[in-house]
LOLO-282913 format. One record per atom (N, C-alpha, C, O): z, y, x; atom name. Coordinates in steps of 0.02 Angstrom, whole numbers. Example, Ala and Ser with C-alpha at 12.3 -4.5 7.8 and 13.67 -1.06 7.14 Angstrom:
       pz       py       px    a
      390     -284      660    N
      390     -225      615   CA
      390     -165      660    C
      423     -166      712    O
      354     -112      642    N
      357      -53      684   CA
      394        2      645    C
      402       57      670    O
% end
This chain:
       pz       py       px    a
        0      -59       42    N
        0        0        0   CA
        0       62       45    C
       38       66       93    O
      -42      110       29    N
      -46      172       69   CA
       14      216       53    C
       49      207        4    O
       25      265       97    N
       80      312       86   CA
       69      351       21    C
      117      361      -16    O
        9      372        9    N
       -6      410      -54   CA
       12      368     -115    C
       38      394     -164    O
       -4      303     -112    N
       13      259     -168   CA
       89      252     -176    C
      115      252     -231    O
      124      247     -119    N
      197      244     -122   CA
      226      308     -150    C
      272      307     -191    O
      199      365     -128    N
      222      429     -153   CA
      211      435     -228    C
      255      459     -265    O
      153      413     -252    N
      138      416     -323   CA
      185      370     -362    C
      208      387     -416    O
      198      311     -334    N
      242      263     -367   CA
      313      289     -373    C
      347      278     -424    O
      336      325     -323    N
      406      350     -321   CA
      409      425     -338    C
      458      458     -322    O
      357      451     -369    N
      351      522     -383   CA
      413      550     -419    C
      439      602     -398    O
      435      518     -471    N
      490      544     -511   CA
      553      553     -468    C
      585      605     -472    O
      570      504     -427    N
      629      508     -385   CA
      621      561     -331    C
      668      597     -315    O
      561      566     -302    N
      549      615     -249   CA
      553      686     -277    C
      585      730     -248    O
      520      698     -333    N
      521      765     -364   CA
      592      784     -384    C
      613      841     -374    O
      630      737     -412    N
      699      751     -432   CA
      741      768     -370    C
      781      814     -372    O
      732      731     -316    N
      768      745     -255   CA
      749      812     -225    C
      791      848     -198    O
      684      827     -228    N
      660      891     -202   CA
      688      949     -243    C
      709      999     -215    O
      686      941     -308    N
      713      993     -352   CA
      787     1004     -337    C
      810     1061     -334    O
      824      950     -328    N
      895      956     -310   CA
      904      994     -245    C
      951     1033     -238    O
      860      982     -197    N
      866     1017     -133   CA
      854     1092     -140    C
      883     1132     -103    O
      813     1111     -188    N
      803     1183     -202   CA
      866     1211     -234    C
      891     1263     -214    O
      891     1176     -284    N
      949     1200     -322   CA
     1012     1203     -279    C
     1054     1247     -289    O
     1018     1157     -231    N
     1077     1156     -188   CA
     1082     1218     -143    C
     1135     1230     -114    O
     1029     1256     -137    N
     1032     1316      -96   CA
     1066     1374     -132    C
     1079     1426     -101    O
     1079     1366     -196    N
     1112     1417     -236   CA
     1188     1405     -236    C
     1210     1349     -224    O
     1227     1457     -251    N
     1300     1447     -258   CA
     1313     1395     -313    C
     1273     1387     -359    O
     1370     1360     -308    N
     1386     1304     -352   CA
     1379     1321     -427    C
     1349     1282     -464    O
     1407     1377     -447    N
     1404     1395     -518   CA
     1331     1405     -541    C
     1312     1383     -595    O
     1292     1438     -500    N
     1221     1448     -516   CA
     1184     1382     -516    C
     1142     1370     -559    O
     1200     1339     -467    N
     1167     1274     -463   CA
     1180     1232     -526    C
     1134     1200     -551    O
     1241     1234     -551    N
     1257     1197     -612   CA
     1215     1223     -670    C
     1189     1184     -710    O
     1209     1288     -675    N
     1169     1318     -728   CA
     1095     1298     -722    C
     1063     1280     -771    O
     1069     1301     -660    N
      998     1285     -649   CA
      981     1213     -664    C
      924     1197     -682    O
     1030     1168     -656    N
     1017     1097     -668   CA
     1010     1081     -742    C
      982     1029     -761    O
     1034     1126     -784    N
     1028     1114     -856   CA
      954     1115     -875    C
      917     1159     -854    O
      934     1066     -914    N
      864     1061     -934   CA
      851     1099     -998    C
      824     1071    -1046    O
      870     1161     -999    N
      858     1201    -1059   CA
      788     1232    -1057    C
      751     1223    -1008    O
      771     1267    -1109    N
      703     1294    -1112   CA
      692     1352    -1065    C
      739     1379    -1035    O
      630     1371    -1058    N
      609     1425    -1013   CA
      644     1492    -1029    C
      657     1532     -984    O
      658     1503    -1091    N
      688     1567    -1110   CA
      761     1571    -1088    C
      784     1625    -1068    O
      798     1516    -1092    N
      869     1516    -1073   CA
      880     1505     -999    C
      930     1527     -971    O
      833     1473     -966    N
      841     1456     -895   CA
      773     1462     -860    C
      746     1411     -838    O
      746     1522     -854    N
      679     1529     -825   CA
      675     1508     -752    C
      623     1481     -731    O
      727     1520     -713    N
      725     1501     -642   CA
      726     1425     -636    C
      686     1396     -598    O
      770     1392     -672    N
      773     1318     -671   CA
      708     1288     -695    C
      684     1239     -666    O
      680     1316     -747    N
      616     1290     -773   CA
      560     1300     -722    C
      518     1256     -714    O
      559     1357     -688    N
      508     1369     -637   CA
      515     1320     -580    C
      465     1293     -555    O
      576     1308     -558    N
      587     1261     -503   CA
      563     1192     -523    C
      529     1158     -484    O
      582     1170     -582    N
      563     1103     -606   CA
      487     1096     -611    C
      458     1048     -586    O
      456     1144     -644    N
      384     1141     -654   CA
      345     1145     -589    C
      300     1105     -577    O
      363     1192     -547    N
      324     1205     -486   CA
      334     1151     -432    C
      288     1136     -395    O
      395     1122     -427    N
      403     1068     -378   CA
      360     1009     -397    C
      330      976     -354    O
      356      995     -462    N
      313      939     -484   CA
      239      955     -472    C
      202      912     -449    O
      218     1016     -487    N
      149     1035     -475   CA
      131     1032     -401    C
       77     1009     -382    O
      177     1056     -359    N
      165     1054     -287   CA
      160      983     -262    C
      118      967     -219    O
      203      939     -287    N
      200      870     -266   CA
      134      838     -287    C
      103      801     -248    O
      112      852     -348    N
       47      827     -371   CA
       -9      853     -326    C
      -57      816     -310    O
       -3      915     -305    N
      -53      945     -261   CA
      -54      909     -193    C
     -108      900     -164    O
        4      890     -169    N
        7      853     -106   CA
      -28      786     -113    C
      -64      764      -68    O
      -18      754     -170    N
      -51      689     -183   CA
     -127      696     -187    C
     -163      652     -164    O
     -150      751     -216    N
     -222      762     -224   CA
     -255      789     -161    C
     -315      778     -150    O
     -217      823     -121    N
     -244      860      -63   CA
     -235      933      -78    C
     -254      958     -131    O
     -205      968      -32    N
     -185     1038      -44   CA
     -244     1085      -48    C
     -285     1090       -2    O
     -248     1119     -104    N
     -294     1175     -115   CA
     -251     1237     -104    C
     -206     1251     -143    O
     -265     1276      -50    N
     -222     1333      -34   CA
     -214     1383      -92    C
     -160     1412     -100    O
     -266     1392     -132    N
     -262     1439     -188   CA
     -212     1416     -240    C
     -171     1454     -264    O
     -217     1352     -258    N
     -169     1324     -306   CA
      -99     1323     -277    C
      -50     1339     -311    O
      -93     1304     -214    N
      -28     1301     -181   CA
        5     1369     -182    C
       65     1375     -195    O
      -34     1421     -169    N
       -8     1489     -169   CA
       19     1507     -238    C
       73     1536     -244    O
      -18     1489     -289    N
        4     1504     -358   CA
       69     1469     -374    C
      115     1500     -401    O
       74     1405     -359    N
      134     1366     -375   CA
      194     1389     -334    C
      249     1396     -360    O
      182     1400     -269    N
      237     1422     -225   CA
      261     1492     -243    C
      320     1506     -239    O
      214     1535     -263    N
      232     1603     -281   CA
      286     1605     -335    C
      331     1648     -333    O
      282     1560     -382    N
      330     1560     -437   CA
      400     1543     -414    C
      449     1561     -448    O
      408     1508     -358    N
      474     1493     -331   CA
      493     1545     -278    C
      548     1572     -280    O
      449     1558     -231    N
      464     1602     -175   CA
      477     1673     -197    C
      522     1706     -170    O
      440     1698     -245    N
      450     1766     -270   CA
      521     1775     -295    C
      554     1825     -281    O
      545     1726     -333    N
      613     1729     -360   CA
      663     1732     -302    C
      709     1772     -303    O
      653     1690     -252    N
      700     1685     -196   CA
      698     1748     -153    C
      749     1769     -127    O
      640     1779     -146    N
      635     1841     -108   CA
      670     1898     -144    C
      703     1939     -113    O
      662     1901     -209    N
      694     1953     -249   CA
      769     1943     -250    C
      807     1991     -252    O
      791     1880     -250    N
      863     1865     -250   CA
      894     1877     -182    C
      953     1862     -172    O
      857     1902     -135    N
      881     1921      -69   CA
      899     1862      -24    C
      943     1867       18    O
      866     1805      -34    N
      875     1750       13   CA
      845     1770       80    C
      794     1804       82    O
      878     1751      134    N
      848     1762      200   CA
      787     1716      205    C
      783     1666      169    O
      739     1731      249    N
      678     1691      253   CA
      692     1616      262    C
      662     1574      228    O
      737     1598      307    N
      752     1527      318   CA
      780     1494      256    C
      763     1437      240    O
      823     1530      220    N
      852     1503      158   CA
      799     1496      105    C
      797     1446       69    O
      756     1544      100    N
      705     1544       47   CA
      654     1488       57    C
      629     1461        8    O
      640     1471      119    N
      587     1422      133   CA
      613     1352      149    C
      573     1305      152    O
      677     1344      159    N
      705     1280      180   CA
      687     1223      132    C
      679     1166      154    O
      681     1238       68    N
      666     1185       20   CA
      599     1151       33    C
      590     1093       18    O
      551     1189       61    N
      486     1159       76   CA
      494     1104      128    C
      468     1049      119    O
      531     1118      181    N
      542     1069      233   CA
      586     1011      209    C
      582      956      234    O
      629     1025      160    N
      673      973      132   CA
      633      916      102    C
      659      860       97    O
      572      929       82    N
      530      875       54   CA
      521      819      104    C
      518      760       85    O
      516      835      168    N
      509      783      219   CA
      568      735      217    C
      560      674      219    O
      628      763      213    N
      688      722      210   CA
      691      681      146    C
      707      621      148    O
      675      712       90    N
      677      677       26   CA
      629      618       26    C
      646      564        4    O
      568      628       51    N
      519      574       54   CA
      546      517       96    C
      541      459       76    O
      573      532      154    N
      599      479      198   CA
      659      444      167    C
      669      384      177    O
      699      481      130    N
      758      452       98   CA
      736      405       41    C
      761      348       37    O
      691      428       -1    N
      670      388      -59   CA
      627      328      -37    C
      634      273      -65    O
      585      337       12    N
      540      284       35   CA
      568      245       94    C
      532      206      125    O
      631      255      110    N
      661      225      170   CA
      643      153      183    C
      617      138      237    O
      655      109      136    N
      642       37      148   CA
      567       24      154    C
      546      -19      194    O
      526       59      117    N
      453       50      121   CA
      427       75      188    C
      381       45      217    O
      455      130      213    N
      433      157      277   CA
      457      114      335    C
      425      111      387    O
      514       81      326    N
      542       38      378   CA
      496      -21      394    C
      497      -48      449    O
      456      -40      345    N
      409      -96      355   CA
      354      -77      404    C
      320     -121      431    O
      346      -13      414    N
      297       11      463   CA
      227       18      434    C
      214        4      376    O
      183       42      478    N
      113       49      459   CA
       95      115      426    C
       38      125      406    O
      143      161      421    N
      129      224      388   CA
      138      285      434    C
      139      342      411    O
      143      273      499    N
      158      327      545   CA
      105      383      543    C
      123      442      539    O
       42      364      544    N
      -11      415      543   CA
      -13      452      477    C
      -21      513      475    O
       -4      415      422    N
       -3      447      356   CA
       57      493      348    C
       52      546      318    O
      114      472      376    N
      174      513      373   CA
      164      577      414    C
      187      631      393    O
      131      571      470    N
      116      629      512   CA
       71      678      473    C
       82      739      474    O
       21      651      438    N
      -23      693      397   CA
       15      727      340    C
        3      786      325    O
       61      691      309    N
      102      719      256   CA
      144      777      283    C
      150      829      252    O
      174      766      341    N
      215      819      373   CA
      173      881      386    C
      198      937      377    O
      111      872      407    N
       67      929      419   CA
       52      966      354    C
       49     1028      353    O
       43      929      300    N
       30      961      235   CA
       91     1001      212    C
       85     1056      186    O
      150      973      222    N
      212     1008      204   CA
      220     1070      247    C
      241     1123      222    O
      203     1065      311    N
      205     1124      355   CA
      156     1178      331    C
      172     1238      335    O
       98     1158      306    N
       50     1206      277   CA
       81     1243      218    C
       74     1303      210    O
      116     1204      176    N
      151     1236      119   CA
      202     1286      143    C
      211     1339      113    O
      237     1269      196    N
      288     1314      224   CA
      256     1379      249    C
      283     1433      239    O
      199     1374      281    N
      165     1434      306   CA
      141     1478      248    C
      146     1539      251    O
      114     1446      197    N
       93     1484      137   CA
      154     1518      106    C
      151     1575       85    O
      210     1481      104    N
      272     1508       75   CA
      296     1569      114    C
      318     1619       85    O
      291     1566      180    N
      313     1622      222   CA
      270     1684      208    C
      297     1739      204    O
      205     1674      202    N
      162     1731      186   CA
      180     1762      119    C
      182     1824      113    O
      194     1721       70    N
      214     1746        4   CA
      280     1784       10    C
      287     1839      -16    O
      328     1754       43    N
      394     1785       51   CA
      388     1854       83    C
      417     1902       59    O
      350     1857      138    N
      344     1921      173   CA
      308     1973      130    C
      326     2032      133    O
      258     1954       93    N
      223     2001       49   CA
      269     2029       -4    C
      268     2088      -19    O
      310     1985      -33    N
      357     2008      -85   CA
      410     2054      -55    C
      425     2105      -84    O
      437     2035        3    N
      488     2077       35   CA
      458     2145       53    C
      491     2197       47    O
      395     2146       75    N
      362     2209       91   CA
      356     2253       29    C
      368     2314       32    O
      338     2223      -27    N
      334     2261      -90   CA
      402     2290     -108    C
      407     2347     -130    O
      454     2250     -100    N
      522     2273     -116   CA
      541     2332      -71    C
      567     2382      -96    O
      528     2326       -6    N
      545     2380       40   CA
      505     2443       24    C
      532     2498       29    O
      442     2436        6    N
      402     2494      -13   CA
      429     2528      -75    C
      432     2590      -78    O
      449     2489     -124    N
      479     2517     -185   CA
      544     2554     -169    C
      556     2608     -195    O
      585     2523     -127    N
      649     2555     -108   CA
      636     2620      -69    C
      670     2670      -81    O
      588     2619      -24    N
      573     2679       15   CA
      547     2735      -30    C
      565     2793      -22    O
      504     2716      -78    N
      478     2766     -125   CA
      534     2795     -167    C
      535     2855     -181    O
      581     2752     -188    N
      637     2776     -228   CA
      681     2824     -188    C
      703     2875     -214    O
      695     2807     -125    N
      736     2851      -82   CA
      700     2918      -72    C
      731     2970      -77    O
      636     2915      -59    N
      596     2976      -50   CA
      599     3019     -113    C
      609     3080     -110    O
      589     2988     -170    N
      589     3023     -233   CA
      658     3054     -248    C
      662     3111     -270    O
      710     3015     -234    N
      778     3041     -246   CA
      794     3100     -200    C
      824     3149     -221    O
      773     3095     -137    N
      785     3150      -90   CA
      747     3212     -112    C
      773     3268     -108    O
      685     3204     -134    N
      645     3259     -157   CA
      678     3293     -217    C
      684     3355     -220    O
      701     3252     -265    N
      734     3280     -325   CA
      799     3316     -306    C
      814     3368     -334    O
      837     3288     -260    N
      899     3319     -238   CA
      886     3387     -206    C
      921     3436     -220    O
      836     3389     -162    N
      818     3453     -130   CA
      794     3504     -181    C
      811     3563     -177    O
      756     3481     -229    N
      730     3525     -281   CA
      788     3554     -322    C
      790     3614     -335    O
      833     3511     -343    N
      890     3534     -385   CA
      938     3579     -347    C
      967     3625     -377    O
      945     3567     -283    N
      992     3608     -244   CA
      961     3676     -224    C
      996     3719     -197    O
      898     3684     -238    N
      864     3747     -222   CA
      843     3751     -149    C
      821     3804     -127    O
      848     3697     -112    N
      828     3697      -42   CA
      753     3685      -33    C
      727     3691       23    O
      721     3667      -86    N
      649     3654      -83   CA
      612     3711     -116    C
      625     3729     -174    O
      567     3741      -79    N
      529     3796     -106   CA
      457     3771     -114    C
      425     3750      -66    O
      433     3774     -176    N
      365     3751     -189   CA
      316     3807     -173    C
      329     3866     -186    O
      259     3788     -144    N
      208     3837     -129   CA
      167     3851     -191    C
      160     3808     -235    O
      141     3911     -195    N
       98     3927     -252   CA
       36     3884     -250    C
        7     3872     -198    O
       17     3860     -309    N
      -42     3819     -314   CA
      -29     3745     -301    C
      -73     3703     -314    O
       30     3727     -277    N
       46     3657     -266   CA
       71     3627     -331    C
      108     3660     -368    O
       53     3566     -344    N
       76     3535     -406   CA
      148     3513     -399    C
      173     3505     -343    O
      182     3505     -455    N
      252     3486     -455   CA
      263     3416     -428    C
      316     3400     -402    O
      212     3374     -433    N
      219     3304     -412   CA
      198     3294     -339    C
      205     3238     -313    O
      174     3345     -306    N
      145     3336     -240   CA
      193     3304     -190    C
      172     3263     -149    O
      256     3322     -193    N
      305     3294     -147   CA
      322     3222     -162    C
      354     3189     -122    O
      301     3197     -220    N
      318     3129     -240   CA
      261     3081     -230    C
      265     3023     -252    O
      207     3102     -198    N
      149     3057     -190   CA
      164     3004     -138    C
      211     3009      -99    O
      121     2952     -138    N
      128     2897      -90   CA
      115     2924      -22    C
      118     2888       27    O
% end
């Protein structure tokens, strides 16, 4: 049996283990809440983690399409970047899949014959990690730009209100607030 066939056969256990590895990165109280299998409206983060880990695993089985991988990863990584996870914390779950696969397939892998396939799987997971890092950095950059714009706008308004800012004739009122 090929590694892909083993992965497909044990998909449910692997995805469940992978999802747990994502949830374990949250504080205990949050993790308990995220584990609840409630609907998207009551638990959108938990639902996103559940849905996207399964989609990503299916993508690994099919062969990674970077465009699809970006879409699926974005739904998890964006949340983690906004929640102020450090880069290593935000991306660790991607690498955790390697451990989960080895844990679930332990006895099957011990029989041997899957070294090359396992190496290829590890490379695919590493590709997902690189895509994740790009997403994380793009989201953090957006956040920093928004914060910088807010600080600039607040400083401008403070100067205007204090009378320390003198507007030139012919200048629009919004000119100081432009990008």
